[in-house]
DOPA-286658 format. One record per residue (C-alpha): residue in three letters; residue number from 1; y, z negated, x negated. Coordinates in nm, 4 decimals, padded with zeros to 6 digits. Layout:
> ALA; NUM; Y; Z; X
...
% end
This chain:
> MET; 1; -01.3296; -00.4562; 01.8151
> SER; 2; -01.5239; -00.6775; 01.5774
> GLY; 3; -01.2427; -00.9216; 01.5113
> ARG; 4; -01.2556; -00.9460; 01.1334
> LEU; 5; -00.8778; -00.9966; 01.1246
> VAL; 6; -00.8236; -01.2166; 01.4289
> GLY; 7; -00.5517; -01.4679; 01.3444
> LYS; 8; -00.3919; -01.2444; 01.0810
> ARG; 9; -00.0261; -01.1616; 01.1378
> ILE; 10; 00.0333; -00.8764; 00.8972
> PHE; 11; 00.3505; -00.7108; 00.7694
> VAL; 12; 00.2713; -00.3525; 00.6621
> THR; 13; 00.5164; -00.1277; 00.4774
> GLY; 14; 00.5142; 00.2521; 00.4693
> ALA; 15; 00.3186; 00.2373; 00.7934
> ALA; 16; 00.4288; 00.5563; 00.9701
> GLN; 17; 00.1889; 00.7974; 00.8000
> GLY; 18; -00.0900; 00.8449; 00.5469
> ILE; 19; -00.2680; 00.5402; 00.4092
> GLY; 20; -00.0237; 00.2999; 00.5775
> LEU; 21; -00.0903; 00.4414; 00.9227
> ALA; 22; -00.4666; 00.4392; 00.8644
> ILE; 23; -00.4397; 00.0748; 00.7575
> ALA; 24; -00.2419; -00.0117; 01.0713
> LYS; 25; -00.5041; 00.1493; 01.2950
> ALA; 26; -00.7918; -00.0251; 01.1177
> PHE; 27; -00.6164; -00.3623; 01.1300
> LEU; 28; -00.5526; -00.3310; 01.5033
> ARG; 29; -00.9175; -00.2488; 01.5643
> GLU; 30; -01.0085; -00.5690; 01.3813
> GLY; 31; -00.7858; -00.7884; 01.5967
> ALA; 32; -00.4796; -00.8382; 01.3752
> ALA; 33; -00.1237; -00.8702; 01.5013
> LEU; 34; 00.0994; -00.6261; 01.3147
> PHE; 35; 00.4599; -00.5709; 01.2234
> LEU; 36; 00.5206; -00.2260; 01.0766
> VAL; 37; 00.8117; -00.1014; 00.8685
> ASP; 38; 00.8993; 00.2420; 00.7358
> ARG; 39; 01.2158; 00.4254; 00.6334
> ASP; 40; 01.1427; 00.7109; 00.8741
> ALA; 41; 01.2740; 00.5625; 01.1987
> ALA; 42; 01.1716; 00.8518; 01.4250
> LEU; 43; 00.8176; 00.8793; 01.2919
> LEU; 44; 00.7735; 00.5014; 01.2938
> ALA; 45; 00.8831; 00.4818; 01.6587
> GLU; 46; 00.6461; 00.7634; 01.7521
> GLN; 47; 00.3477; 00.6072; 01.5779
> GLY; 48; 00.4406; 00.2529; 01.6778
> GLU; 49; 00.4489; 00.3381; 02.0461
> ALA; 50; 00.1202; 00.5269; 02.0163
> LEU; 51; -00.0435; 00.2284; 01.8474
> LYS; 52; 00.0804; -00.0049; 02.1202
> GLN; 53; -00.1379; 00.1859; 02.3644
> SER; 54; -00.4395; 00.0184; 02.2014
> GLY; 55; -00.3279; -00.3069; 02.3565
> GLY; 56; -00.2879; -00.4942; 02.0310
> LYS; 57; 00.0070; -00.7146; 01.9427
> LEU; 58; 00.2473; -00.4989; 01.7458
> GLY; 59; 00.6127; -00.4740; 01.6521
> TYR; 60; 00.7986; -00.2354; 01.4261
> LEU; 61; 01.1357; -00.1820; 01.2628
> ALA; 62; 01.2852; 00.0945; 01.0505
> ALA; 63; 01.3689; -00.0651; 00.7163
> ASP; 64; 01.4209; 00.0237; 00.3515
> ILE; 65; 01.2112; -00.1935; 00.1215
> THR; 66; 01.4653; -00.1516; -00.1595
> ASP; 67; 01.7150; -00.3541; 00.0474
> ALA; 68; 01.6164; -00.7189; 00.0034
> LYS; 69; 01.8422; -00.8447; 00.2839
> MET; 70; 01.7067; -00.5854; 00.5251
> ILE; 71; 01.3489; -00.6841; 00.4427
> ALA; 72; 01.4251; -01.0560; 00.4794
> SER; 73; 01.5705; -00.9790; 00.8220
> ALA; 74; 01.2640; -00.7717; 00.9142
> VAL; 75; 01.0301; -01.0564; 00.8183
> ALA; 76; 01.2372; -01.2954; 01.0309
> GLN; 77; 01.2162; -01.0544; 01.3255
> ALA; 78; 00.8424; -01.0185; 01.2720
> ALA; 79; 00.7996; -01.3953; 01.2938
> VAL; 80; 00.9679; -01.3900; 01.6337
> GLU; 81; 00.7682; -01.0945; 01.7661
> ILE; 82; 00.4159; -01.1639; 01.6341
> GLY; 83; 00.4373; -01.5097; 01.4768
> PRO; 84; 00.4806; -01.6312; 01.1176
> ILE; 85; 00.3555; -01.3704; 00.8704
> ASN; 86; 00.0393; -01.4760; 00.6885
> ALA; 87; -00.0519; -01.1404; 00.5336
> LEU; 88; 00.1394; -00.8584; 00.3666
> VAL; 89; 00.0375; -00.5060; 00.2699
> ASN; 90; 00.2786; -00.3477; 00.0232
> ASN; 91; 00.1893; 00.0139; 00.0894
> ALA; 92; 00.5246; 00.1946; 00.0724
> GLY; 93; 00.5654; 00.4017; -00.2410
> VAL; 94; 00.6855; 00.7302; -00.3791
> ASN; 95; 00.5547; 00.9773; -00.6357
> VAL; 96; 00.8003; 01.0397; -00.9193
> PHE; 97; 00.6398; 01.2749; -01.1710
> SER; 98; 00.8128; 01.4181; -01.4750
> GLU; 99; 00.7906; 01.4466; -01.8515
> PRO; 100; 00.9401; 01.1423; -02.0262
> LEU; 101; 01.2397; 01.3088; -02.1904
> GLU; 102; 01.3131; 01.5078; -01.8760
> THR; 103; 01.3248; 01.1995; -01.6529
> SER; 104; 01.6746; 01.1350; -01.5207
> ASP; 105; 01.8193; 00.7884; -01.4693
> GLU; 106; 01.8176; 00.8611; -01.0969
> GLU; 107; 01.4448; 00.9403; -01.0993
> TRP; 108; 01.3703; 00.6313; -01.3088
> ASN; 109; 01.5659; 00.4035; -01.0756
> ARG; 110; 01.4149; 00.5579; -00.7628
> CYS; 111; 01.0633; 00.5134; -00.8983
> PHE; 112; 01.1047; 00.1476; -00.9894
> ASP; 113; 01.3250; 00.0537; -00.6927
> ILE; 114; 01.0625; 00.1695; -00.4436
> ASN; 115; 00.7308; 00.1193; -00.6229
> LEU; 116; 00.8053; -00.2153; -00.7875
> LYS; 117; 01.1268; -00.3803; -00.6721
> GLY; 118; 01.0561; -00.2903; -00.3109
> ALA; 119; 00.7157; -00.4548; -00.3300
> TRP; 120; 00.8730; -00.7642; -00.4862
> ASN; 121; 01.1379; -00.7762; -00.2126
> CYS; 122; 00.8588; -00.7962; 00.0442
> CYS; 123; 00.6628; -01.0579; -00.1503
> LYS; 124; 00.9747; -01.2676; -00.1928
> ALA; 125; 01.0469; -01.2475; 00.1798
> VAL; 126; 00.7005; -01.3577; 00.2979
> LEU; 127; 00.5934; -01.6073; 00.0318
> PRO; 128; 00.8064; -01.9059; 00.1489
> GLY; 129; 00.6595; -01.8836; 00.4985
> MET; 130; 00.3061; -01.8493; 00.3683
> ILE; 131; 00.3495; -02.1545; 00.1481
> GLU; 132; 00.5032; -02.3535; 00.4336
> THR; 133; 00.2230; -02.2689; 00.6771
> GLY; 134; -00.0623; -02.3354; 00.4369
> GLY; 135; -00.1429; -02.0018; 00.2749
> GLY; 136; -00.1752; -01.6287; 00.3124
> VAL; 137; -00.2788; -01.3078; 00.1462
> ILE; 138; -00.0856; -01.0238; -00.0166
> LEU; 139; -00.2326; -00.6827; -00.0881
> ASN; 140; -00.0424; -00.4417; -00.3105
> ILE; 141; -00.1439; -00.0778; -00.2832
> ALA; 142; -00.1442; 00.0281; -00.6455
> SER; 143; -00.3125; 00.3415; -00.7825
> THR; 144; -00.5500; 00.4515; -01.0548
> HIS; 145; -00.2196; 00.5296; -01.2301
> ALA; 146; -00.2037; 00.1496; -01.2778
> PHE; 147; -00.4597; 00.1732; -01.5605
> THR; 148; -00.4927; 00.5418; -01.6500
> ILE; 149; -00.2365; 00.7962; -01.7620
> ILE; 150; -00.2046; 01.1575; -01.6487
> PRO; 151; 00.0371; 01.3604; -01.8624
> HIS; 152; 00.3615; 01.4696; -01.6956
> THR; 153; 00.3509; 01.1947; -01.4296
> PHE; 154; 00.6099; 00.9714; -01.6001
> PRO; 155; 00.7445; 00.7176; -01.4972
> TYR; 156; 00.5124; 00.6594; -01.1971
> PRO; 157; 00.2284; 00.5053; -01.4048
> LEU; 158; 00.4738; 00.2602; -01.5596
> ALA; 159; 00.5736; 00.1302; -01.2188
> LYS; 160; 00.2118; 00.1029; -01.1048
> HIS; 161; 00.1103; -00.0758; -01.4265
> ALA; 162; 00.3937; -00.3195; -01.3574
> LEU; 163; 00.2826; -00.3629; -00.9952
> LEU; 164; -00.0604; -00.4616; -01.1205
> GLY; 165; 00.1040; -00.7089; -01.3572
> MET; 166; 00.3031; -00.8569; -01.0698
> THR; 167; -00.0171; -00.8857; -00.8658
> LYS; 168; -00.1847; -01.0895; -01.1394
> SER; 169; 00.1217; -01.3037; -01.2041
> LEU; 170; 00.1801; -01.3935; -00.8391
> GLY; 171; -00.1904; -01.4448; -00.7817
> LEU; 172; -00.2057; -01.7095; -01.0526
> GLU; 173; 00.1294; -01.8636; -00.9629
> TYR; 174; 00.0507; -01.9234; -00.5968
> ALA; 175; -00.3253; -01.9824; -00.6002
> PRO; 176; -00.2623; -02.3605; -00.5817
> ARG; 177; -00.0682; -02.2938; -00.2597
> ASN; 178; -00.3621; -02.1073; -00.1029
> VAL; 179; -00.2001; -01.7646; -00.1364
> ARG; 180; -00.4220; -01.4830; -00.2652
> VAL; 181; -00.2577; -01.1764; -00.4229
> ASN; 182; -00.4665; -00.8677; -00.4973
> ALA; 183; -00.4265; -00.4950; -00.5451
> LEU; 184; -00.6097; -00.1896; -00.4215
> ALA; 185; -00.6124; 00.1189; -00.6441
> PRO; 186; -00.6854; 00.4462; -00.4663
> GLY; 187; -00.7369; 00.7677; -00.6562
> TYR; 188; -00.6854; 01.1002; -00.4808
> VAL; 189; -00.6604; 01.0548; -00.1032
> ALA; 190; -00.6352; 01.3274; 00.1590
> THR; 191; -00.2788; 01.2517; 00.2697
> GLN; 192; 00.0147; 01.4813; 00.3331
> LYS; 193; 00.1474; 01.3967; -00.0136
> VAL; 194; -00.1664; 01.5390; -00.1733
> ILE; 195; -00.1557; 01.8453; 00.0508
> ASP; 196; 00.2077; 01.8997; -00.0494
> TYR; 197; 00.1005; 01.8670; -00.4145
> TRP; 198; -00.1606; 02.1409; -00.3688
> ASN; 199; 00.0884; 02.3576; -00.1836
> GLY; 200; 00.3210; 02.3404; -00.4836
> PHE; 201; 00.0827; 02.5647; -00.6792
> PRO; 202; 00.0776; 02.9460; -00.6541
> ASP; 203; -00.2795; 02.9193; -00.5224
> PRO; 204; -00.3116; 02.5991; -00.3120
> ALA; 205; -00.6805; 02.6610; -00.2379
> ALA; 206; -00.7591; 02.6853; -00.6086
> ALA; 207; -00.5590; 02.3689; -00.6781
> ARG; 208; -00.7533; 02.1877; -00.4063
> ALA; 209; -01.0852; 02.3080; -00.5465
> GLU; 210; -00.9846; 02.1932; -00.8950
> THR; 211; -00.9047; 01.8463; -00.7616
> MET; 212; -01.2393; 01.8226; -00.5863
> LYS; 213; -01.4165; 01.9358; -00.9032
> LEU; 214; -01.2742; 01.6375; -01.0921
> HIS; 215; -01.4694; 01.3944; -00.8757
> PRO; 216; -01.8369; 01.3060; -00.9311
> GLY; 217; -01.9046; 01.3423; -00.5578
> GLY; 218; -01.7064; 01.6627; -00.5220
> ARG; 219; -01.4607; 01.5196; -00.2707
> ILE; 220; -01.1628; 01.2864; -00.2406
> ALA; 221; -01.1135; 00.9815; -00.0193
> SER; 222; -00.9965; 00.9821; 00.3390
> PRO; 223; -00.7136; 00.7443; 00.4344
> GLU; 224; -00.9634; 00.5642; 00.6581
> GLU; 225; -01.1850; 00.4799; 00.3612
> ILE; 226; -00.8904; 00.3131; 00.1883
> ALA; 227; -00.8031; 00.1321; 00.5103
> MET; 228; -01.1488; -00.0240; 00.5463
> ALA; 229; -01.1268; -00.1591; 00.1929
> ALA; 230; -00.7901; -00.3096; 00.2880
> VAL; 231; -00.9538; -00.4762; 00.5897
> PHE; 232; -01.2017; -00.6458; 00.3578
> MET; 233; -00.9363; -00.7615; 00.1122
> ILE; 234; -00.7056; -00.9010; 00.3814
> SER; 235; -00.9925; -01.0686; 00.5668
> ASP; 236; -01.1445; -01.4085; 00.4956
> GLU; 237; -01.4623; -01.2392; 00.3714
> CYS; 238; -01.3472; -01.2553; 00.0082
> PRO; 239; -01.1740; -01.5964; -00.0204
> PHE; 240; -01.2330; -01.6238; -00.3955
> MET; 241; -01.0936; -01.2792; -00.4780
> ASN; 242; -00.7537; -01.3318; -00.6368
> ALA; 243; -00.5257; -01.1731; -00.8985
> THR; 244; -00.7496; -00.8685; -00.9287
> CYS; 245; -00.7688; -00.5018; -00.8357
> LEU; 246; -01.0307; -00.3048; -00.6430
> THR; 247; -01.0582; 00.0616; -00.7423
> ILE; 248; -01.1490; 00.3292; -00.4868
> ASP; 249; -01.1586; 00.6683; -00.6581
> GLY; 250; -01.5173; 00.7884; -00.6230
> GLY; 251; -01.5808; 00.7111; -00.9886
> LEU; 252; -01.3105; 00.9451; -01.1211
> SER; 253; -01.1469; 00.6959; -01.3571
> VAL; 254; -01.4822; 00.5972; -01.5117
> GLN; 255; -01.5477; 00.9454; -01.6483
> GLN; 256; -01.4503; 01.0073; -02.0091
> HIS; 257; -01.4288; 01.3817; -01.9522
> PRO; 258; -01.3780; 01.4564; -01.5801
> GLY; 259; -01.5209; 01.7764; -01.4400
% end
C-alpha cells in the first residue's frame, strides 16, 4: 500500500461491480476509508465482506441514489462508521439507449433520475459536511457521451452532458470553500454491461471485434485503468484541478472517422 489516499473518507456509489468495484479496490490499496452503496443488496454484501478481508476501514449499505432521504441517511451512517465524508465518487449509472421519438416517459425519467438526479442527491448530501470540515473532493463518473453523440443512444448523452454541466457549476460554486468537483469520462470499458451489449448481437464475437477496431490501440479499457485515474483525481496530487473532465478512451473520441 502506497498510501496516496490516506486520510480520505470516501463515499462510492454503484460499488458492487464493474468500474465502481475496481475503484473501491484501488482506493483501499491506497489507504482510503470507504463507505460503499449500491442498489443490489446481495451483491454489495458479498463484495463488501470480501473487501473487508483486506483489512481496510470499510462500511456499506444498500441504497437507491434516486431516493434523496435514503442517501442522506447513508451519508450520516457513513460518518459514524468511517468518519465525516471528505470525498465522493458518483459512479452509479444506467444505460438508457433509444431513438428520440421512441423514448418513453418511463425511459426518460429513469435515465435522468439515476444518471443526473441521483448524482445530485449524493452531492447535496455530502457538500454541507465537506464545507463544515474545511473542504473535500467530488468525482463524477461521466462518459465520452458527455461530449460526443452516438446515434440511437438517446437520452443517455443528454444526461451525461448535464452531469458535466453540474460538475462545472458545482466546481466553481464551491471552490472558495476548498471543495474540488471534477469528472472522469471513460469510453468503452470491459465491464459486464459492455459484454451484455455485445451479447445482444447475433454474432457477439463480431460485435466485440468491431468495438476493438474503433480504437486506435485496438483494445478497450479495463476497469482497473479507470480506477487508477480516479485515485489520481481524488488524491491531493492534483489540488488545482477543478471543474474539469479527464477523458480515458484510448483516443477514440479524438478521431474524426473512427476505424
